[in-house]
C-alpha positions as CSV (number, residue, x, y, z in Angstrom):
1,X,10.8,-22.5,-4.0
2,X,14.8,-22.3,-4.1
3,X,15.8,-22.2,-0.8
4,X,17.6,-19.4,0.2
5,X,21.1,-19.0,-0.2
6,X,23.7,-18.4,2.7
7,X,24.3,-14.7,1.5
8,X,20.7,-13.8,1.3
9,X,20.0,-15.7,5.0
10,X,23.1,-13.3,6.4
11,X,21.2,-9.8,5.1
12,X,18.2,-10.9,6.0
13,X,19.6,-11.5,9.9
14,X,21.7,-8.2,9.8
15,X,18.6,-6.7,8.4
16,X,16.6,-7.8,11.1
17,X,19.1,-6.6,14.2
18,X,19.2,-2.7,12.2
19,X,22.5,-3.1,11.3
20,X,24.5,-1.8,8.2
21,X,27.0,-3.8,6.6
22,X,30.0,-1.8,8.0
23,X,28.5,-2.3,11.9
24,X,28.4,-6.1,11.4
25,X,31.6,-5.9,9.6
26,X,33.1,-4.0,13.1
27,X,31.3,-6.8,15.2
28,X,32.7,-9.6,13.2
29,X,36.3,-7.9,13.6
30,X,36.3,-8.4,9.1
31,X,36.0,-6.0,6.5
32,X,32.5,-4.5,4.8
33,X,34.3,-5.6,1.9
34,X,33.8,-9.1,3.1
35,X,30.3,-8.7,4.5
36,X,29.2,-8.0,1.2
37,X,30.7,-10.8,-0.8
38,X,29.3,-12.8,1.4
39,X,25.7,-11.5,1.3
40,X,25.5,-11.8,-2.8
41,X,27.0,-14.7,-2.5
42,X,30.3,-13.7,-4.2
43,X,32.6,-15.7,-1.7
44,X,31.0,-17.8,1.5
45,X,33.3,-17.6,5.0
46,X,35.6,-20.0,6.3
47,X,34.6,-22.9,9.3
48,X,35.5,-20.7,11.5
49,X,33.6,-17.3,10.1
50,X,30.7,-19.3,9.8
51,X,30.9,-20.0,13.3
52,X,31.1,-16.8,14.1
53,X,28.8,-16.0,12.3
54,X,26.3,-18.7,13.3
55,X,27.6,-17.8,17.5
56,X,26.9,-13.5,16.5
57,X,23.0,-14.7,15.8
58,X,22.1,-17.4,17.8
59,X,21.2,-19.8,14.6
60,X,22.2,-22.5,14.2
61,X,25.1,-23.8,11.2
62,X,22.3,-25.7,9.4
63,X,20.0,-23.2,9.1
64,X,22.7,-20.7,7.2
65,X,23.6,-23.8,5.5
66,X,20.3,-23.6,3.6
67,X,19.3,-27.1,5.5
68,X,16.9,-26.5,7.5
69,X,14.5,-23.6,7.1
């Protein structure tokens, strides 16, 4: 089975917290459209944004990047 993409993992984490894309965007101080693009794998976050995301969700960068399950 293929590993989940960054976008799929982000969407799952967001859903687990019960957040909308708008709410997560507000928490991360970015546009809702950016969250939507991350979740559909149209764009990838910068390293600095990846750090913000993993700290917010309490997961590792390796997990978000699909290096760990």
